[in-house]
N, C-alpha and C positions, 0 to 999 in steps of 0.2 A: 308305453314303449320304454325301453331302458334309457337311462340318462347318460350322456357323455359328460365327464368331469375333467376340468382343466387341472393339471398338476401345478404345484407352486413352481414358479420360474426360478431357475438356478443360474448363477453367474457362469459365463463361458470361461472366464479365466479366474485364476486365484488372486490376481492383482486388482488394481483399481481399473475402472472403466476407462476406455481410451478417450482422449480429449480430441474434439473435432478440430484438427489443425488445418487440414486442407481437404477438398472434396476427393473422395475415392475415385478410382478408375471407373467403377460401375456407376457411380453418381454422375460422372462426366459423360459416360456412354448413354445413360438414360436421358440426360439433358440434351445430348446431340440427337438422339432418336426422336425425342419430343419436339425439338425445333424443326425437324425435317419429316414430321409425321405424315403430312399430306403426300409428299413425294414418295416416301417409302410405301404408303398404302397403294399408290398408283402402280409402283413397281411390283408389289405383291400381287395385285389383281392381274397385271400383264403377264407375270410369270405363271400364275394359275391358269389363265386362259391359254397360254402357249402349251402348257403341259396337257390340258384337256384337248386342245385341237389336234396335237400330234398323236396323242393316245387314241382319240376317237377315229382319226384317219386309219391308224394301224388296225384298230379293233374292227371297224366297219369293213375294211378290205379283207380281213380274215373271215368275217361272217359271210361275206358274199361268196367266198370259196368253200364254205362248209357244205359237205354232202350229208343231207339229213339221214340217209340210210346208215352211213358210217357213224354218224353221231349217235343214233339210237343203238347201234350195235356196241359202241364204246360204253354207253350207259349200262346196257345189259351185261356187258362183260365185267363190270366192276363187281368183285366178289363181296360177299357178306363179311368176310374177315377184314377186307380193306375198310369197309364202312364202320365196322366195330372199332378198329384201330383209330380211325379218324375221330370218332366220338370220344374215345379214351384220351387221345392227345388234346382234344378240345377241352375236356374236363380238367386236365392237368394245367392247361393254359389259363383257364378262368379261375382255377384254384390259386395259381400264382398271382393273378390279378387282384385277388382279395388281399394279398399281402401288400399291394401298393398303398392302399389306404392305411394299413397297419403301420408301415414305415412312416407315412406322412403324419399320422396321429402321434406316433412316438416322438417325432421331431418337434411337433407343436405342443408336446407335453399335455396331451389330452387322453384320458382313459375312456375307453368305450368297449362294451362286450363284443366278442368276435362275431356273434350272430348279426349285430347291427352293422359292423364293419364289412362283413362278407356281403350282406344284402346291398349296402350302398355301393360298394365297389363293383360287384357283379352287375347290378342293374344299370349303373352309370355307364360302364363300358359296353354292355350289350346294346344299350340305346345309342350311345355315341358312335360305336362302330357301324351301326346301320344307318343312322341319320346324318353322320358327319358333324363338323364343328364341335369337337370334343370339349373345348373349354366352356362352350355355352350349354350344350345339351347335357354333358356329364356333370357340369357344375349345378345345373338346374335340378337334376335328379338327386344329387347329393344333398342339396339344400332342402329339398322336399323330405328327405329321410332324416337328415341330421338336425334340421331346424327345430322340430318339436322337442328335441332332447336338450336344447339350450345353446347350440353352437350358433354364433353370429354368421352373417353373410361373409364378413371378412375372413373368419377362420375357415369357412368352407372354401372360399376362393383360394386361400393359401394352401389348403389341403389338396385341391385340384391341381394346382401348379406343381407341388412337390410330387404328386403321383404321376403327373405327365412327364416330369424329368426322369423318373424311374424308367418309363417306357423308352424314352429316347436314349438313355444311357445303355440299355440292353441292346437296342438296335445298332447304336454306334459301335459298340464293342464287337458285335457279330460281323458288321461290315468291315471293320478294321482287321480282325483276325482272318476273315474270309479272303479279303484281297491280298493279304500277305501269304497265307498258307496255301491258297488254291489259285495263285496268280495265273498259272497256265490255263486252268479250266475256265476261269473268269474271262481270260483273254478271248476265248472262243465265243463269249457272249457279247462283250463290249468292244471287241476288236482292237483293244489297246495292246501295246507291247507289255509282256509280263512284268518288266521292270517298272513300267509306269503304274501298273496295278499294285505292285509291292510298295511303291512310293505313296500311292493313295491310301493303302492300308496303314502304312507307317504314320502318315499324317493324321489319320483318324485316331489311332492309338495315342499318338503324341498329344492330340487335342484333349483326350480323356485324362492323360497324365497331368497336363497343364491345368485342367479343370479341378482335379483332385488337389493339386498344390494350391490353387487359388482359394478353394473353399476351406482348406486347412488354414490358410493365412487369414481369411475372413473370420473363421471361428476363433482363432487365437486373439484377434483384435476385438472380437465381439461386435463386428460391424454388420449393419443391416444393408440389404440390397435397396429397398425403398420402404419408407415408413418404418414399421417394426418387423418387417419380414426378413428372416434370415434363412440361408440355405443350409441343408444338412451338412454336418462335418464329414471328414474323410472316411471314418469307419462306417457311418450310416450310408454314405455314398457308395462305398464298396458293396454293402449289403443290397442297396438299390440295384446296382449294376448286375450282381449275381442273380437277383430275382428277375430282372428284366431279361437276362439271357435265357433263364428257364422258360419264361413266358413265350418269348419270340421263337425259341427252338421248338417248343411244343406246338405252337400255332403253325409253324412252317412244316413240322412233321405231320400235322393233320392233313395238309394238302399233299405232302410228298407221298404218303401211303396210298393216296387216291390216283396218283399219276399212272399212266399205262406202264406195264413192265418193260416196254420197249424204250422208254425214255432213258437215255444213257447219260444221266447226270447224277453225280454223287451228292450226298446230303449236305456236306459242308458248303459246296458251291451253291446248292439250291437254297440253303438257309440265308446265304449272302444275297442271292437274287431276291428272295422273299422279302428280306429287310429293305432292300433298295426299292422294290415295288411298293411296299407299304409306305415308305417315306414319300415317294412320288404321289401316292394316293392321298396322303395327308396334305401335302403341299398344294394339290389341285383343289382341295376343299369340296370335291364331289362327294356325295353321300356314300360313306363306306369305301371311298376310292373306286367306286364302280366305273368300269371301263378302263381307267388308268391302270389299276392293279392287274386286270386281266390282260391288257395289251402288253404290259411289261413281262408277265409270266409267259405269255404265248411266244414273244420274241426270244426270251431267254432259254426256254426249255427246248424249243424247236420240235422237230419230228412231226407227227400227225396232229394237225391243228384240231381235227374233229375229236380225237381222243383227249387231248389236253383241255379243250373247251368243256367236254363232258365232266372231267375231273374238277374244273373250276366251278361249274354249276353245282355239283354235289357239295363241294367245299362251302360255297355260299349258303347252301341250305343247312349244312351241319354247323358251321362256325358262326354264322351271322343270324340266319332266320330263326333257328331253333332257340338259341339263347335269348334273342329279342322277344319271341313269343313267351318264353318262360319268365323273362324279366317283367313283361307287362302283366302277366298273370300274378306274379308275386306282388307287384306294386298295387294291383287291384285288390289283392287280399289284404295288404296293409291298410289301404284306404277304407275297406269295408270294416276292418277291425277297429280302426280309429272312430269311425262313425258309430259303430255299435257301442263302444265304450262311452262316447259322448251321450248317446241316447239312454244308456243304462244309468249314467250319472244324473241325467235330467229326470229320469223316472224315479230315482231313489231320493231326489231332493225336489219334490214338486213345489212350485211357487204358491205362496199363500194368496188366497183370494181376498 
């Protein structure tokens, strides 16, 4: 398998390295989080359980009211053109996902062939989207692929974190723009005053601007977040954000084209709803946001629950199950190739009796 190579590290600044005069804000924040780790873990578990319970209640109440005949009719009414478009947008989304690892490797100054990067990124996200716990499952798949090329577990962990930041930057930007530009339409979903929605959107965009300014300052100082780990600078962060927007918009479009034609929701509003539903699914830690994502979409789209649920089921098959099966087949093929190479090397160099 192709080897990944680390580039020589270059100085972040043209001047001398900064002297450690006082702990940085991030260092103090990490210290505070570490000291209250047990309390924060309990709060996280409680929040996840609350999200799951509320979503499960909504989802189960919807399932009870489902008419099987209407559900089957909605499935049958989905046209081949809709399914083809859903597969096309899914392909674009996963193609954008392969760029996540590309940006992360560039930031870490590691060279790797695109075929290796594409395999690692596609397989890790296809598995983590389905099984949940992306930092664990995605990181494990990446280490299994990148490990034999020479990347350490620490580098793979840093890569996974940087790639994850790309995903959140894209969703944060879409939520911010969506709440600001489609505040009236979003108000019909969350029942907030449009002004409140605009303020929420403005807060999200403001947070992204603050993040850009902060990483710019960290890059200028050459400061690390923890250990030797540094965040990407402003230019690379903007590239991450743009790639994340392409990914999330394509993923939401894959579901949008499957919705019944009677669903009266515009794409900007739906992309905002999709991003919010994905965030809740990740926060719940349920595998693939199962149940939480569906309940949020059902509540937000409205209309015929039978038809929307049929669209969600098709989307699960196209965006989650198909890539997962493809990823497992690719990983199986890589493992078979590795074993064949090991066997061939052993046969070409037999041990002396």
